[in-house]
C-alpha positions in Angstrom: -25.3 27.7 1.6 -24.1 30.0 4.4 -23.6 29.0 8.0 -26.7 31.0 8.8 -28.8 29.0 6.4 -27.6 25.7 8.0 -28.7 26.9 11.4 -32.2 27.9 10.4 -31.9 31.7 10.3 -34.3 33.4 7.8 -32.8 34.6 4.5 -32.4 38.3 3.9 -35.5 39.8 2.2 -37.7 36.8 3.2 -41.5 37.7 3.2 -43.5 36.9 6.3 -46.6 34.8 5.7 -49.8 36.1 7.3 -52.0 33.4 8.8 -55.7 33.2 8.0 -56.6 34.4 11.5 -54.6 37.6 11.1 -51.2 38.7 12.2 -50.9 37.7 15.9 -48.5 40.6 16.2 -51.0 43.1 14.9 -48.9 44.0 11.9 -46.1 45.3 14.1 -42.6 44.0 13.7 -41.7 40.9 15.7 -40.2 41.5 19.0 -36.4 41.1 19.3 -36.7 38.9 22.4 -38.9 36.3 20.6 -36.6 36.2 17.5 -33.5 35.7 19.7 -35.2 33.0 21.7 -36.4 31.0 18.6 -32.9 31.3 17.0 -31.3 30.0 20.2 -33.7 27.0 20.2 -32.8 26.3 16.6 -29.1 26.4 17.3 -29.4 24.2 20.4 -31.5 21.7 18.3 -28.8 21.6 15.6 -26.0 21.0 18.2 -28.0 18.2 19.9 -28.6 16.5 16.6 -24.9 16.8 15.7 -23.9 15.3 19.1 -26.4 12.4 18.6 -25.0 11.8 15.0 -21.4 11.6 16.3 -22.4 9.2 19.1 -24.3 7.0 16.6 -21.3 6.9 14.2 -18.9 5.9 17.0 -21.1 2.9 17.8 -19.7 1.1 14.8 -21.6 -1.4 12.7 -21.8 -4.3 15.2 -25.1 -6.1 14.8 -24.8 -8.3 17.9 -25.6 -7.8 21.6 -23.1 -10.5 22.7 -21.1 -8.9 25.5 -18.0 -10.9 24.4 -18.0 -9.0 21.1 -18.4 -5.4 22.4 -14.7 -4.9 23.2 -13.4 -6.7 20.1 -11.0 -4.3 18.2 -11.9 -3.6 14.6 -10.0 -5.4 11.8 -7.1 -3.2 10.6 -7.5 -1.5 7.2 -5.6 -3.1 4.2 -2.9 -0.5 4.4 -2.5 -0.5 8.2 0.6 -2.1 9.7 0.0 -5.0 12.1 2.6 -3.6 14.6 4.3 -7.0 14.8 8.0 -7.2 14.2 8.5 -9.3 11.1 11.9 -11.0 11.8 15.1 -10.8 13.8 17.4 -12.7 11.5 18.7 -12.6 7.9 20.2 -15.2 5.6 22.5 -13.7 3.0 21.0 -10.3 3.6 17.4 -11.5 3.1 15.0 -11.4 6.1 14.1 -14.9 7.3 12.4 -16.7 10.2 9.0 -15.3 9.6 6.1 -16.1 11.9 3.9 -19.2 11.1 0.9 -16.9 10.6 -0.9 -15.1 7.7 0.9 -11.9 8.7 4.2 -13.8 8.7 3.4 -15.1 5.2 2.6 -11.6 3.9 5.9 -10.2 5.3 7.8 -13.1 3.8 6.2 -12.5 0.3 7.0 -8.8 0.4 10.6 -9.3 1.3 11.1 -12.1 -1.1 9.7 -9.9 -3.9 12.3 -7.3 -3.1 15.1 -9.9 -3.2 13.9 -11.5 -6.5 13.6 -8.0 -8.1 17.0 -6.8 -7.1 20.0 -6.1 -9.2 21.8 -8.9 -7.4 19.7 -11.4 -9.4 21.9 -10.5 -12.4 25.0 -11.8 -10.6 25.3 -15.6 -10.7 26.6 -16.2 -7.2 24.1 -13.8 -5.6 21.2 -15.2 -7.7 22.0 -18.7 -6.5 22.0 -17.6 -2.9 18.8 -15.7 -3.2 16.9 -18.6 -4.9 18.2 -21.1 -2.4 17.0 -18.8 0.4 13.5 -17.9 -0.8 12.4 -21.1 -2.6 11.4 -24.4 -1.0 14.2 -27.0 -1.3 12.2 -29.3 -3.6 11.8 -26.6 -6.3 14.9 -24.5 -5.8 17.1 -26.6 -8.2 14.6 -26.3 -11.0 14.2 -22.6 -10.5 17.9 -22.2 -10.5 18.2 -23.8 -13.9 15.4 -21.8 -15.4 16.7 -18.5 -14.0 20.3 -19.2 -15.0 19.1 -19.6 -18.6 17.1 -16.4 -18.5 19.5 -14.1 -16.7 22.5 -15.3 -18.7 20.9 -15.0 -22.1 23.2 -12.6 -24.1 20.3 -11.2 -26.2 18.3 -10.4 -23.0 21.3 -8.8 -21.4 22.0 -6.7 -24.5 18.4 -5.6 -24.8 18.5 -4.1 -21.3 21.9 -2.6 -21.8 24.1 -4.9 -19.7 27.3 -6.6 -20.6 27.6 -10.3 -21.2 28.5 -10.9 -17.5 25.4 -9.0 -16.3 27.1 -5.8 -15.2 26.5 -2.2 -16.3 28.8 -0.6 -18.9 31.5 1.7 -17.6 30.2 5.0 -16.3 26.7 3.7 -15.8 24.7 2.3 -12.8 22.3 -0.6 -13.1 19.1 0.0 -11.2 16.6 -2.8 -10.4 14.4 -2.3 -7.3 11.0 -3.5 -6.1 9.1 -1.4 -3.7 6.0 -3.2 -2.3 2.9 -1.1 -1.8 0.7 -3.7 -0.2 0.0 -7.4 0.3 -3.1 -9.6 0.6 -3.8 -13.2 1.4 -5.8 -14.9 -1.4 -6.0 -18.4 0.2 -4.7 -19.8 3.4 -4.1 -23.1 5.2 -2.1 -24.3 8.1 1.1 -24.9 6.2 0.3 -23.2 2.8 -0.7 -19.7 2.0 -1.0 -17.7 -1.2 -0.1 -14.0 -1.0 -0.4 -11.3 -3.7 2.1 -8.5 -3.6 1.4 -5.2 -5.3 4.5 -3.2 -6.0 6.2 -0.6 -8.2 9.5 -1.4 -9.9 12.5 0.8 -10.9 14.5 -0.7 -13.7 17.2 0.6 -16.1 20.6 2.2 -16.4 21.5 5.6 -15.0 24.4 7.5 -16.5 25.0 10.1 -19.2 25.5 7.5 -21.9 22.5 5.3 -21.0 20.1 4.4 -23.8 17.9 2.6 -21.3 17.0 5.2 -18.6 15.5 4.1 -15.3 11.7 3.7 -15.7 8.9 2.9 -13.3 6.5 0.0 -13.7 3.7 -1.6 -11.7 3.0 -5.3 -11.1 1.2 -7.7 -8.9 3.0 -11.0 -8.2 1.1 -13.8 -6.4 3.3 -16.2 -4.5 2.4 -19.7 -3.4 4.1 -20.2 0.0 4.7 -23.4 2.0 5.8 -23.7 5.6 9.1 -25.5 5.4 11.1 -26.2 8.6 10.7 -22.9 10.5 10.0 -20.5 7.7 7.8 -19.7 4.7 9.2 -20.6 1.3 8.1 -20.0 -2.3 6.9 -22.9 -4.3 5.5 -21.0 -7.3 4.4 -17.6 -8.5 2.4 -15.7 -11.2 2.9 -12.1 -12.3 0.6 -9.7 -14.0 0.7 -6.0 -14.8 -0.8 -3.3 -12.6 -2.8 -1.9 -11.1 -1.1 1.2 -12.6 -1.9 4.7 -11.2 -2.1 7.8 -13.4 1.3 9.5 -13.7 1.9 13.0 -12.5 3.5 15.8 -14.5 6.8 15.7 -12.7 10.1 16.5 -14.3 12.4 13.4 -14.6 15.6 13.7 -12.6 19.0 13.8 -14.2 21.1 10.7 -14.7 23.5 12.0 -12.0 20.7 12.6 -9.5 19.3 9.1 -10.1 22.7 7.5 -9.7 23.2 9.4 -6.4 19.8 8.4 -5.1 20.4 4.7 -5.8 23.8 4.8 -4.1 22.6 6.8 -1.0 19.1 5.4 -0.3 19.0 1.9 1.2 16.1 -0.5 1.3 13.8 -1.8 4.0 12.7 -4.9 5.8 9.0 -5.1 4.9 6.4 -6.0 7.5 2.6 -6.5 7.4 
């Protein structure tokens, strides 16, 4: 449809209908002045309706006349940042000291997911520090034992291309990164909150001789958090695949480009 059609102008070649009482113009062509004036009225009418529609849309969906609710700001969209600074401190390189709020719990879950998905988890000393930092004291010891068994398993390390001590073979770089996409609270209480973190993960070995190139995966991990002392701590978690987006037809980078990117691009402190 053309702009002229939208504003009510007659289409080219349109036949004029004669009324039963005869043509009020006596069969003569319509006067230019009358046509211009009717067109102007039509345009003005469309503009007025458009302005009214915009004004109605801007009113929002409030269904109450309570004056205390009229100036209430709308809730932020799921992807919108809260604007609140997450933390000012770190413990062992991990953000800590999150606010005792739902937003604080979401920020904690996102940052803990990054730490638990990092390459440092394959180093025994670093793994112990990470687990002690992000887990509640009463479950940390049990988690340490379970993770030591998993991350030190020779078969597991061999399958992902690492040496027995959890390091990359000579000439290769081990990549293990978690990049949160979003978080949501699934249940909340005064001192306990459950937060789901949706993220993409980069995992593999970059290098010319690598047989396990860096690949991308998508997961959602749900963390059960408890307020311990002055911070949120993990008590348990569950992980599932996806949601997974459709991949684009992009050419994979070379091993050298991937290694360079991992060495040059640092991570973030994640905030809700």
